[in-house]
MIDOSE-1310 file (N, C-alpha, C; in nm, 2 decimals, decimal comma, always signed):
residues 174
mssf	+10,14/-5,48/-5,76/+10,09/-5,38/-5,85/+10,00/-5,41/-5,96; +9,88/-5,33/-5,96/+9,76/-5,37/-6,05/+9,83/-5,37/-6,20; +9,73/-5,45/-6,28/+9,77/-5,46/-6,41/+9,73/-5,31/-6,50; +9,79/-5,27/-6,60/+9,73/-5,15/-6,64/+9,79/-5,13/-6,80
kiai	+9,72/-5,06/-6,86/+9,80/-5,02/-7,01/+9,86/-4,89/-7,01; +9,80/-4,79/-6,95/+9,80/-4,64/-6,91/+9,78/-4,62/-6,79; +9,91/-4,57/-6,70/+9,86/-4,52/-6,59/+9,94/-4,38/-6,54; +9,90/-4,32/-6,41/+9,94/-4,18/-6,41/+10,01/-4,22/-6,25
glvn	+10,11/-4,15/-6,24/+10,17/-4,14/-6,12/+10,21/-4,00/-6,07; +10,12/-3,98/-5,96/+10,15/-3,86/-5,90/+10,24/-3,81/-5,76; +10,33/-3,77/-5,76/+10,43/-3,73/-5,65/+10,37/-3,63/-5,56; +10,36/-3,73/-5,45/+10,28/-3,62/-5,35/+10,22/-3,50/-5,36
pktp	+10,09/-3,55/-5,43/+10,01/-3,44/-5,48/+9,95/-3,35/-5,34; +9,94/-3,25/-5,38/+9,90/-3,12/-5,26/+9,75/-3,08/-5,21; +9,67/-3,10/-5,34/+9,55/-3,03/-5,32/+9,46/-3,14/-5,38; +9,33/-3,19/-5,29/+9,25/-3,30/-5,33/+9,15/-3,23/-5,47
mnvg	+9,15/-3,11/-5,50/+9,10/-3,03/-5,64/+9,17/-3,08/-5,75; +9,33/-3,08/-5,73/+9,39/-3,14/-5,85/+9,40/-3,29/-5,87; +9,39/-3,35/-5,77/+9,38/-3,50/-5,80/+9,25/-3,53/-5,84; +9,14/-3,46/-5,82/+9,00/-3,48/-5,86/+8,98/-3,48/-6,00
avmr	+9,07/-3,33/-6,05/+9,06/-3,33/-6,18/+9,15/-3,39/-6,27; +9,24/-3,46/-6,21/+9,33/-3,56/-6,26/+9,25/-3,69/-6,28; +9,18/-3,73/-6,19/+9,09/-3,83/-6,21/+8,96/-3,82/-6,30; +8,92/-3,70/-6,34/+8,85/-3,67/-6,42/+8,90/-3,68/-6,58
aagc	+9,06/-3,64/-6,58/+9,13/-3,63/-6,71/+9,12/-3,82/-6,73; +9,17/-3,88/-6,64/+9,20/-4,02/-6,66/+9,10/-4,09/-6,71; +8,96/-4,02/-6,67/+8,83/-4,10/-6,71/+8,79/-4,03/-6,87; +8,83/-3,92/-6,90/+8,81/-3,88/-7,04/+8,92/-3,95/-7,13
yqvd	+9,03/-3,96/-7,08/+9,14/-4,02/-7,16/+9,17/-4,18/-7,16; +9,09/-4,24/-7,08/+9,09/-4,39/-7,08/+9,21/-4,44/-7,01; +9,24/-4,39/-6,89/+9,37/-4,42/-6,81/+9,30/-4,54/-6,72; +9,40/-4,63/-6,70/+9,36/-4,74/-6,64/+9,34/-4,73/-6,51
avfy	+9,48/-4,66/-6,44/+9,46/-4,64/-6,31/+9,55/-4,50/-6,26; +9,53/-4,46/-6,13/+9,60/-4,35/-6,09/+9,67/-4,40/-5,95; +9,82/-4,38/-5,96/+9,87/-4,41/-5,81/+9,95/-4,27/-5,75; +9,98/-4,24/-5,64/+10,03/-4,12/-5,58/+10,09/-4,15/-5,45
tgqr	+10,18/-4,07/-5,45/+10,30/-4,09/-5,33/+10,28/-4,02/-5,20; +10,30/-4,00/-5,09/+10,30/-3,91/-4,99/+10,18/-3,90/-4,93; +10,16/-3,80/-4,83/+10,07/-3,80/-4,72/+9,98/-3,69/-4,75; +10,01/-3,58/-4,83/+9,90/-3,49/-4,83/+9,78/-3,52/-4,88
fdra	+9,75/-3,59/-4,98/+9,66/-3,62/-5,04/+9,54/-3,68/-4,94; +9,62/-3,80/-4,88/+9,54/-3,88/-4,77/+9,46/-3,78/-4,68; +9,50/-3,67/-4,62/+9,45/-3,59/-4,52/+9,32/-3,50/-4,60; +9,29/-3,55/-4,74/+9,16/-3,48/-4,78/+9,16/-3,55/-4,91
akfc	+9,09/-3,68/-4,86/+9,08/-3,82/-4,98/+8,94/-3,79/-5,06; +8,84/-3,69/-5,00/+8,76/-3,68/-5,08/+8,77/-3,59/-5,20; +8,74/-3,64/-5,34/+8,75/-3,60/-5,47/+8,65/-3,45/-5,49; +8,72/-3,34/-5,48/+8,65/-3,24/-5,50/+8,59/-3,19/-5,62
tdtk	+8,64/-3,24/-5,73/+8,61/-3,21/-5,87/+8,59/-3,33/-5,95; +8,58/-3,45/-5,89/+8,56/-3,57/-5,95/+8,39/-3,59/-6,02; +8,34/-3,48/-6,08/+8,21/-3,46/-6,11/+8,14/-3,58/-6,17; +8,23/-3,66/-6,26/+8,18/-3,76/-6,34/+8,20/-3,93/-6,24
evgq	+8,26/-3,90/-6,11/+8,27/-4,00/-6,05/+8,35/-4,11/-6,07; +8,43/-4,06/-6,18/+8,55/-4,15/-6,23/+8,61/-4,24/-6,12; +8,62/-4,19/-6,01/+8,69/-4,26/-5,88/+8,64/-4,42/-5,87; +8,52/-4,42/-5,91/+8,45/-4,57/-5,92/+8,50/-4,67/-6,00
qitl	+8,55/-4,59/-6,10/+8,59/-4,70/-6,23/+8,75/-4,70/-6,24; +8,82/-4,60/-6,18/+8,94/-4,60/-6,21/+9,00/-4,61/-6,05; +9,11/-4,70/-6,05/+9,14/-4,71/-5,90/+9,25/-4,59/-5,87; +9,23/-4,53/-5,76/+9,35/-4,43/-5,71/+9,39/-4,51/-5,58
tgva	+9,54/-4,53/-5,60/+9,62/-4,62/-5,50/+9,72/-4,52/-5,46; +9,73/-4,52/-5,33/+9,85/-4,47/-5,26/+9,96/-4,58/-5,24; +10,08/-4,54/-5,28/+10,20/-4,62/-5,30/+10,30/-4,57/-5,23; +10,39/-4,64/-5,20/+10,55/-4,62/-5,14/+10,62/-4,54/-5,24
tllg	+10,63/-4,59/-5,35/+10,72/-4,56/-5,47/+10,63/-4,57/-5,59; +10,67/-4,49/-5,69/+10,64/-4,49/-5,82/+10,74/-4,55/-5,89; +10,82/-4,63/-5,88/+10,94/-4,71/-5,93/+10,89/-4,86/-5,99; +10,76/-4,89/-5,92/+10,71/-5,01/-5,95/+10,74/-5,11/-5,85
pwpk	+10,69/-5,23/-5,88/+10,72/-5,30/-5,98/+10,59/-5,29/-6,08; +10,60/-5,25/-6,20/+10,50/-5,23/-6,34/+10,49/-5,37/-6,42; +10,37/-5,36/-6,45/+10,37/-5,48/-6,55/+10,48/-5,46/-6,68; +10,54/-5,59/-6,72/+10,61/-5,59/-6,83/+10,58/-5,48/-6,94
ktav	+10,69/-5,42/-6,98/+10,69/-5,36/-7,10/+10,62/-5,21/-7,10; +10,62/-5,20/-6,96/+10,56/-5,07/-6,89/+10,66/-4,96/-6,90; +10,66/-4,84/-7,00/+10,77/-4,76/-6,97/+10,71/-4,64/-6,88; +10,84/-4,58/-6,78/+10,82/-4,49/-6,70/+10,85/-4,37/-6,78
vcve	+10,76/-4,28/-6,78/+10,77/-4,14/-6,85/+10,73/-4,01/-6,74; +10,83/-3,95/-6,73/+10,84/-3,85/-6,61/+10,81/-3,75/-6,69; +10,71/-3,65/-6,65/+10,69/-3,51/-6,70/+10,71/-3,43/-6,63; +10,82/-3,34/-6,65/+10,85/-3,23/-6,59/+10,92/-3,14/-6,68
lveg	+10,94/-2,98/-6,61/+11,01/-2,91/-6,66/+11,18/-2,89/-6,61; +11,23/-2,99/-6,69/+11,40/-3,04/-6,65/+11,46/-3,01/-6,78; +11,58/-2,96/-6,76/+11,68/-2,95/-6,84/+11,70/-3,08/-6,91; +11,71/-3,10/-7,08/+11,75/-3,21/-7,15/+11,65/-3,31/-7,14
atpl	+11,50/-3,26/-7,10/+11,39/-3,34/-7,14/+11,34/-3,34/-7,30; +11,28/-3,41/-7,32/+11,21/-3,40/-7,47/+11,07/-3,31/-7,46; +11,07/-3,23/-7,59/+10,96/-3,17/-7,61/+10,85/-3,24/-7,64; +10,71/-3,21/-7,57/+10,60/-3,30/-7,58/+10,60/-3,31/-7,73
pqfr	+10,56/-3,22/-7,82/+10,54/-3,22/-7,94/+10,63/-3,33/-8,05; +10,73/-3,36/-7,98/+10,85/-3,47/-8,04/+10,84/-3,59/-7,99; +10,79/-3,60/-7,89/+10,78/-3,75/-7,81/+10,70/-3,82/-7,88; +10,74/-3,99/-7,89/+10,66/-4,06/-7,91/+10,62/-4,17/-7,80
hpes	+10,48/-4,16/-7,77/+10,40/-4,23/-7,68/+10,43/-4,38/-7,67; +10,49/-4,45/-7,58/+10,48/-4,61/-7,59/+10,37/-4,64/-7,56; +10,34/-4,78/-7,61/+10,21/-4,82/-7,60/+10,16/-4,87/-7,48; +10,26/-4,88/-7,40/+10,21/-4,91/-7,23/+10,31/-4,81/-7,13
aiyi	+10,25/-4,74/-7,07/+10,34/-4,62/-7,00/+10,27/-4,59/-6,87; +10,34/-4,57/-6,75/+10,29/-4,46/-6,64/+10,38/-4,35/-6,67; +10,27/-4,26/-6,66/+10,33/-4,11/-6,67/+10,33/-4,06/-6,53; +10,45/-4,01/-6,49/+10,47/-3,96/-6,37/+10,47/-3,82/-6,34
fgpe	+10,40/-3,76/-6,28/+10,42/-3,59/-6,30/+10,44/-3,56/-6,13; +10,53/-3,44/-6,11/+10,57/-3,39/-5,98/+10,48/-3,32/-5,91; +10,50/-3,31/-5,80/+10,40/-3,22/-5,69/+10,38/-3,06/-5,73; +10,24/-3,03/-5,70/+10,22/-2,86/-5,78/+10,34/-2,77/-5,71
dgti	+10,42/-2,79/-5,62/+10,51/-2,73/-5,54/+10,63/-2,75/-5,52; +10,68/-2,87/-5,62/+10,78/-2,92/-5,63/+10,84/-2,97/-5,74; +10,92/-3,08/-5,75/+10,94/-3,12/-5,86/+10,96/-3,30/-5,85; +10,99/-3,37/-5,95/+11,02/-3,51/-5,92/+11,16/-3,55/-5,88
dqsl	+11,19/-3,63/-5,82/+11,33/-3,62/-5,74/+11,44/-3,68/-5,87; +11,56/-3,63/-5,88/+11,64/-3,70/-5,95/+11,67/-3,82/-5,97; +11,65/-3,90/-5,87/+11,65/-4,04/-5,87/+11,54/-4,12/-5,93; +11,42/-4,06/-5,95/+11,32/-4,09/-6,03/+11,33/-4,08/-6,16
idka	+11,42/-3,94/-6,20/+11,42/-3,88/-6,33/+11,53/-3,96/-6,38; +11,63/-4,04/-6,31/+11,75/-4,09/-6,40/+11,69/-4,27/-6,40; +11,61/-4,28/-6,35/+11,53/-4,43/-6,36/+11,44/-4,41/-6,48; +11,37/-4,32/-6,52/+11,29/-4,28/-6,63/+11,34/-4,35/-6,75
davv	+11,23/-4,41/-6,83/+11,28/-4,43/-6,97/+11,28/-4,33/-7,05; +11,19/-4,20/-7,04/+11,16/-4,09/-7,11/+11,14/-3,99/-7,02; +11,19/-3,88/-7,03/+11,15/-3,75/-6,97/+11,11/-3,62/-7,05; +11,01/-3,60/-7,05/+10,94/-3,50/-7,15/+10,88/-3,37/-7,09
yipt	+10,87/-3,26/-7,14/+10,81/-3,16/-7,10/+10,69/-3,08/-7,18; +10,61/-3,02/-7,16/+10,52/-2,94/-7,24/+10,59/-2,80/-7,26; +10,65/-2,77/-7,37/+10,68/-2,64/-7,38/+10,59/-2,50/-7,38; +10,57/-2,45/-7,27/+10,48/-2,31/-7,24/+10,59/-2,22/-7,18
igcm	+10,52/-2,09/-7,18/+10,60/-1,99/-7,11/+10,53/-2,02/-6,95; +10,63/-2,04/-6,86/+10,59/-2,06/-6,74/+10,53/-2,20/-6,69; +10,51/-2,24/-6,60/+10,46/-2,40/-6,55/+10,30/-2,37/-6,57; +10,23/-2,48/-6,60/+10,10/-2,52/-6,55/+10,10/-2,60/-6,45
nlaa	+9,94/-2,57/-6,40/+9,92/-2,69/-6,28/+9,93/-2,83/-6,33; +9,91/-2,90/-6,18/+9,91/-3,05/-6,23/+9,79/-3,11/-6,32; +9,69/-3,04/-6,28/+9,57/-3,11/-6,37/+9,57/-3,06/-6,50; +9,64/-2,96/-6,55/+9,66/-2,88/-6,68/+9,72/-3,00/-6,75
tvnv	+9,86/-3,01/-6,66/+9,97/-3,06/-6,74/+9,91/-3,21/-6,77; +9,87/-3,27/-6,70/+9,79/-3,43/-6,71/+9,68/-3,42/-6,83; +9,61/-3,34/-6,85/+9,51/-3,30/-6,96/+9,59/-3,32/-7,08; +9,66/-3,21/-7,07/+9,77/-3,17/-7,22/+9,85/-3,33/-7,25
llyd	+9,91/-3,37/-7,14/+9,98/-3,49/-7,21/+9,89/-3,62/-7,24; +9,79/-3,62/-7,20/+9,68/-3,74/-7,22/+9,65/-3,69/-7,35; +9,57/-3,55/-7,41/+9,53/-3,52/-7,52/+9,62/-3,56/-7,65; +9,74/-3,51/-7,58/+9,88/-3,56/-7,70/+9,88/-3,68/-7,70
rlak	+9,88/-3,77/-7,61/+9,90/-3,90/-7,67/+9,76/-3,95/-7,75; +9,66/-3,91/-7,70/+9,53/-3,96/-7,77/+9,53/-3,91/-7,92; +9,56/-3,77/-7,94/+9,59/-3,73/-8,07/+9,67/-3,79/-8,18; +9,76/-3,84/-8,12/+9,87/-3,91/-8,19/+9,86/-4,01/-8,21
repn	+9,78/-4,13/-8,11/+9,75/-4,27/-8,15/+9,64/-4,28/-8,20; +9,52/-4,21/-8,19/+9,38/-4,25/-8,24/+9,33/-4,15/-8,33; +9,38/-4,10/-8,42/+9,34/-4,01/-8,53/+9,18/-4,04/-8,56; +9,11/-4,13/-8,60/+9,00/-4,17/-8,62/+8,88/-4,18/-8,52
lasd	+8,91/-4,14/-8,40/+8,84/-4,15/-8,27/+8,75/-4,03/-8,27; +8,74/-3,92/-8,35/+8,67/-3,83/-8,36/+8,54/-3,85/-8,46; +8,43/-3,82/-8,37/+8,31/-3,87/-8,45/+8,20/-3,77/-8,36; +8,05/-3,76/-8,44/+7,94/-3,71/-8,37/+7,88/-3,81/-8,25
alir	+7,91/-3,93/-8,29/+7,88/-4,02/-8,22/+7,96/-4,02/-8,07; +8,07/-3,99/-8,09/+8,17/-3,96/-7,97/+8,12/-3,84/-7,91; +8,10/-3,74/-7,95/+8,03/-3,61/-7,91/+7,91/-3,63/-7,81; +7,81/-3,73/-7,90/+7,68/-3,73/-7,84/+7,69/-3,82/-7,70
esrd	+7,80/-3,93/-7,70/+7,83/-4,00/-7,58/+7,88/-3,94/-7,49; +7,99/-3,84/-7,52/+8,07/-3,75/-7,40/+8,02/-3,63/-7,36; +7,93/-3,56/-7,43/+7,89/-3,43/-7,37/+7,79/-3,43/-7,29; +7,77/-3,33/-7,20/+7,70/-3,31/-7,09/+7,53/-3,31/-7,14
tnnn	+7,43/-3,37/-7,05/+7,32/-3,42/-7,11/+7,25/-3,25/-7,14; +7,27/-3,15/-7,08/+7,22/-3,02/-7,10/+7,26/-2,96/-7,25; +7,36/-3,07/-7,32/+7,38/-2,98/-7,46/+7,35/-3,05/-7,56; +7,27/-3,00/-7,65/+7,20/-3,05/-7,79/+7,25/-2,95/-7,89
vkvn	+7,35/-2,87/-7,87/+7,39/-2,79/-7,96/+7,44/-2,85/-8,10; +7,43/-2,80/-8,23/+7,46/-2,88/-8,36/+7,54/-2,78/-8,44; +7,63/-2,80/-8,51/+7,63/-2,70/-8,62/+7,58/-2,72/-8,74; +7,50/-2,66/-8,80/+7,39/-2,66/-8,87/+7,47/-2,64/-9,04
sltp	+7,53/-2,51/-9,02/+7,62/-2,50/-9,15/+7,74/-2,37/-9,11; +7,81/-2,40/-9,19/+7,94/-2,33/-9,19/+7,95/-2,23/-9,29; +7,92/-2,11/-9,33/+7,97/-2,05/-9,44/+8,02/-1,91/-9,44; +8,13/-1,91/-9,50/+8,22/-1,81/-9,44/+8,17/-1,68/-9,49
ge	+8,17/-1,57/-9,38/+8,14/-1,45/-9,42/+7,99/-1,43/-9,37; +7,96/-1,51/-9,33/+7,79/-1,47/-9,26/+7,81/-1,45/-9,13
């Protein structure tokens, strides 16, 4: 398996749109690799929503299993609505991890849950789709790990080329 610090594992993803959106999130949140199992995505391998062409910088690899072998000290973290899981606001992210997400129309197998180092869930009313869940998890990781990342320089580097809007002043009541 490839070397990485942060990776995403997708269990038999159903739609290329969700995989494309996961790839975009991977680029936004500095994920090193994305792995997936199953055959459904292979049938529609073109990224429909990878508008930033992240697939050219981050590997997307089909694998037989998401159990590894992974690089040393890599925590396996399953993200799923399962009883006994840790709520994401209470979770401390490991330094190196593969975050495994279930399919849009199913769940992560019990055998994989049993072998995970941690199982977390995002407390919501109802379930989110795959890409939304990946985005929330990765944002939570970033927010908890790098509080000094925010800056106007980051905004200028990250925003769309058609966006040149600034906040000139905020005066309450105006």
